[in-house]
DRENNU-287630 format. One line per 10 residues: number of its first residue (from 1); for each residue x, y, z of C-alpha. Coordinates in nm, 4 decimals, decimal comma. Example, Ala and Ser with C-alpha at 12.3 -4.5 7.8 and 13.67 -1.06 7.14 Angstrom:
BEGIN
1	1,2300/-0,4500/0,7800  1,3670/-0,1060/0,7140 .
This chain:
BEGIN
1	-1,0729/0,8297/-1,7737  -1,1344/0,4541/-1,7887  -0,8704/0,2592/-1,5948  -0,6747/0,0032/-1,7900  -0,5996/-0,3444/-1,6668  -0,2933/-0,5667/-1,6773  -0,2339/-0,7167/-2,0165  -0,2815/-1,0909/-2,0365  0,0377/-1,2782/-2,1223  0,0728/-1,4596/-2,4527 .
11	0,2413/-1,7845/-2,5443  0,5103/-1,8171/-2,8114  0,2442/-1,8139/-3,0853  0,1007/-1,4867/-2,9621  -0,2243/-1,6462/-2,8459  -0,3874/-1,5364/-2,5235  -0,3073/-1,7502/-2,2212  -0,5566/-1,7564/-1,9341  -0,3952/-1,6478/-1,6068  -0,5393/-1,8336/-1,3102 .
21	-0,2484/-1,8660/-1,0668  -0,0786/-1,6151/-0,8382  0,2532/-1,6415/-1,0225  0,0971/-1,5649/-1,3595  -0,1210/-1,2815/-1,2342  0,1755/-1,1309/-1,0501  0,3788/-1,1376/-1,3716  0,0944/-0,9640/-1,5571  0,0727/-0,6877/-1,2959  0,4493/-0,6371/-1,3018 .
31	0,4386/-0,6126/-1,6799  0,1614/-0,3527/-1,6623  0,3612/-0,1499/-1,4082  0,6718/-0,1595/-1,6278  0,4752/-0,0703/-1,9424  0,2951/0,2213/-1,7774  0,6152/0,3495/-1,6192  0,7969/0,3417/-1,9516  0,5089/0,5191/-2,1263  0,5306/0,8138/-1,8870 .
41	0,9098/0,8270/-1,8739  0,9550/0,6699/-1,5334  1,1996/0,4001/-1,4347  1,0213/0,0639/-1,4359  1,1428/-0,0026/-1,0814  1,0215/0,3303/-0,9441  0,6723/0,2229/-0,8317  0,6934/-0,0423/-0,5592  0,4287/-0,3107/-0,5904  0,2586/-0,3800/-0,2558 .
51	0,0864/-0,7156/-0,2993  -0,2271/-0,6961/-0,0852  -0,2764/-1,0412/0,0645  -0,5594/-0,9653/0,3073  -0,8027/-1,2567/0,3533  -0,5789/-1,4829/0,1450  -0,3907/-1,7746/0,3055  -0,0201/-1,7976/0,3774  0,0088/-2,0456/0,0902  -0,0854/-1,7734/-0,1594 .
61	0,1738/-1,5411/-0,0064  0,4318/-1,8192/-0,0277  0,3601/-1,8575/-0,3994  0,4145/-1,4850/-0,4519  0,7362/-1,5035/-0,2492  0,8574/-1,7897/-0,4677  0,7938/-1,5646/-0,7691  1,0160/-1,2960/-0,6193  0,7603/-1,0650/-0,4588  0,8867/-0,9201/-0,1312 .
71	0,6492/-0,6346/-0,0377  0,3056/-0,7217/0,0996  0,0107/-0,5342/0,2490  -0,2337/-0,6457/0,5156  -0,5426/-0,4728/0,6537  -0,5717/-0,6329/0,9958  -0,3068/-0,6742/1,2628  -0,4513/-1,0003/1,3948  -0,4666/-1,1610/1,0526  -0,1090/-1,0568/0,9763 .
81	0,0075/-1,1976/1,3124  -0,1271/-1,5358/1,2151  0,0258/-1,5322/0,8686  0,3560/-1,3456/0,8515  0,5930/-1,4164/1,1454  0,7033/-1,7528/1,0018  0,7236/-1,6102/0,6503  0,9346/-1,3176/0,7702  1,1650/-1,5583/0,9511  1,2186/-1,7476/0,6252 .
91	1,2472/-1,4350/0,4093  1,4376/-1,1637/0,6014  1,3955/-0,9183/0,3123  1,0148/-0,9418/0,3250  0,8612/-0,5975/0,3878  0,5145/-0,5838/0,5410  0,2860/-0,2801/0,5157  -0,0219/-0,2128/0,7264  -0,2763/-0,0628/0,4874  -0,5905/-0,0882/0,7021 .
101	-0,7099/0,1138/1,0011  -0,5073/0,0745/1,3183  -0,6735/0,0766/1,6600  -0,4621/0,2153/1,9419  -0,4937/-0,1094/2,1394  -0,3187/-0,2905/1,8502  -0,0269/-0,0475/1,8269  0,2196/-0,2665/2,0189  0,1618/-0,5616/1,7865  0,1661/-0,3400/1,4764 .
111	0,4995/-0,1804/1,5623  0,6499/-0,5232/1,6335  0,5332/-0,6832/1,3079  0,4994/-0,4220/1,0338  0,7805/-0,2435/0,8534  0,5575/0,0356/0,7223  0,2338/0,1741/0,8676  0,0476/0,3475/0,5860  -0,2576/0,4528/0,7867  -0,1420/0,7184/1,0314 .
121	-0,4735/0,9010/1,0373  -0,5263/1,0866/1,3657  -0,3408/1,2574/1,6521  -0,4305/0,9914/1,9118  -0,2747/0,7207/1,6951  0,0361/0,9325/1,6401  0,0792/0,9651/2,0171  0,0389/0,5911/2,0700  0,2824/0,5034/1,7913  0,5457/0,7440/1,9211 .
131	0,5176/0,6017/2,2728  0,5468/0,2409/2,1515  0,8416/0,3180/1,9252  1,0287/0,4644/2,2215  0,9478/0,1589/2,4340  1,0327/-0,1033/2,1718  1,3134/0,0684/1,9871  1,1508/-0,0382/1,6605  1,0629/0,2406/1,4164  0,8521/0,1340/1,1179 .
141	0,8121/0,4035/0,8532  0,4800/0,5884/0,8653  0,2646/0,7344/0,5912  -0,0087/0,9850/0,6677  -0,3455/0,8775/0,5328  -0,5043/1,1786/0,3631  -0,8812/1,1999/0,3213  -0,8527/1,3658/-0,0188  -1,2278/1,3564/-0,0769  -1,3002/1,4923/0,2725 .
151	-1,5566/1,2155/0,3178  -1,7109/1,2302/0,6655  -1,7370/0,8515/0,6959  -1,3753/0,7901/0,5996  -1,0600/0,8015/0,8108  -0,7708/1,0299/0,7270  -0,6387/1,3805/0,7710  -0,8165/1,6527/0,5692  -0,5841/1,8065/0,3074  -0,5831/2,1468/0,4772 .
161	-0,4550/1,9928/0,8022  -0,1823/1,7659/0,6658  0,1029/2,0157/0,6952  0,0384/2,0931/1,0622  -0,0211/1,7252/1,1435  0,3054/1,6301/0,9741  0,4946/1,8945/1,1698  0,3518/1,7688/1,4984  0,4312/1,4055/1,4127  0,7893/1,4852/1,3205 .
171	0,8897/1,7736/1,5437  0,7103/1,6939/1,8686  0,6676/1,3168/1,8493  0,9692/1,2214/1,6417  0,7777/0,9831/1,4166  0,9510/0,8611/1,0981  0,6932/0,9972/0,8533  0,8136/0,9374/0,4982  0,5071/0,9851/0,2810  0,1340/1,0088/0,2165 .
181	-0,1368/0,7643/0,1115  -0,4957/0,7978/-0,0032  -0,8027/0,6021/-0,1089  -1,0122/0,8170/-0,3478  -1,3919/0,8216/-0,3219  -1,5406/0,5291/-0,5128  -1,7738/0,7513/-0,7144  -1,5179/1,0090/-0,8288  -1,2475/1,0148/-1,0926  -0,9329/0,9019/-0,9060 .
191	-0,6916/1,1073/-1,1176  -0,7719/1,4347/-0,9427  -0,7126/1,2759/-0,6035  -0,3846/1,1232/-0,7176  -0,2741/1,4598/-0,8536  -0,3606/1,6282/-0,5233  -0,1717/1,3736/-0,3140  0,1353/1,3782/-0,5374  0,1553/1,7572/-0,5341  0,1051/1,7665/-0,1571 .
201	0,3905/1,5204/-0,1051  0,6160/1,7213/-0,3361  0,5399/2,0442/-0,1532  0,6039/1,8860/0,1863  0,9253/1,7146/0,0766  0,7923/1,3622/0,1302  0,9412/1,0897/-0,0865  0,6702/0,8231/-0,0711  0,3255/0,8423/-0,2301  0,1044/0,5350/-0,1877 .
211	-0,1987/0,5394/-0,4165  -0,3706/0,3194/-0,6695  -0,5263/-0,0264/-0,6396  -0,6178/-0,3076/-0,8813  -0,8581/-0,0966/-1,0894  -0,6585/0,2247/-1,1145  -0,2921/0,1616/-1,0330  -0,1791/0,2548/-1,3853  -0,3431/0,5960/-1,3475  -0,1723/0,6353/-1,0100 .
221	0,1665/0,5581/-1,1651  0,1111/0,8309/-1,4226  0,0526/1,0752/-1,1371  0,3699/0,9806/-0,9513  0,2798/0,6914/-0,7203  0,5864/0,5385/-0,5564  0,3769/0,2525/-0,4126  0,0704/0,0842/-0,5627  -0,1456/-0,1500/-0,3547  -0,2708/-0,4362/-0,5698 .
231	-0,4650/-0,7321/-0,4311  -0,7418/-0,8740/-0,6484  -0,5393/-0,8559/-0,9713  -0,2738/-1,0770/-0,8067  -0,4562/-1,3036/-0,5620  -0,8013/-1,3118/-0,7194  -1,1307/-1,2329/-0,5504  -1,1151/-1,2234/-0,1738  -1,2543/-1,5291/0,0023  -1,5151/-1,4117/0,2508 .
241	-1,6546/-1,6405/0,5182  -2,0146/-1,7511/0,4775  -2,2688/-1,5436/0,6701 .
């Protein structure tokens, strides 16, 4: 299955309009989400758009905020600390998701800053998060990262171990686990991984399913994603520092 991409907007004459700014690209992604949702009988507001702003400056986030976007994703705790505290102070309804790996020595900062931690991927991290949540009194929602492709180089809980890991996180540690997330292998058809994650969440009674990125979020919506993580299609190519 070849992933589709957000339709380009048109002007009043129906001619294509090049989209080069965050506001325009955000509108195109929202339109694609609504169109795909309608096509598969889902409410257009059902999938939450997580705008992935990693490596992009606070000014780009501010433009998205001005366009009404309120849910953002960051990969690194340190980068988010430098970008979001002032923005969150100005926009109390801003929701920030951690979508990158979390080291245990960054747990205190992560719990203080993020509203959702999507990368709960190992028992040691679960222990550290539970301890910090007790200390701070702050309880960001957690999603278990599932290694659906069982790739040895990739973080995440193997599918066969998710049920027992979830039980330990909830029953023993008291973590607020509300869903699952995955990143399919780059060389495999993502649909089968999305189907697996969605069915797993349904079976375990978890309401949130985070899957799909810029190249395949429409496929993820068709398989029941409640959250799609879109960066490049909104903010453009990531600016990397020169080597």
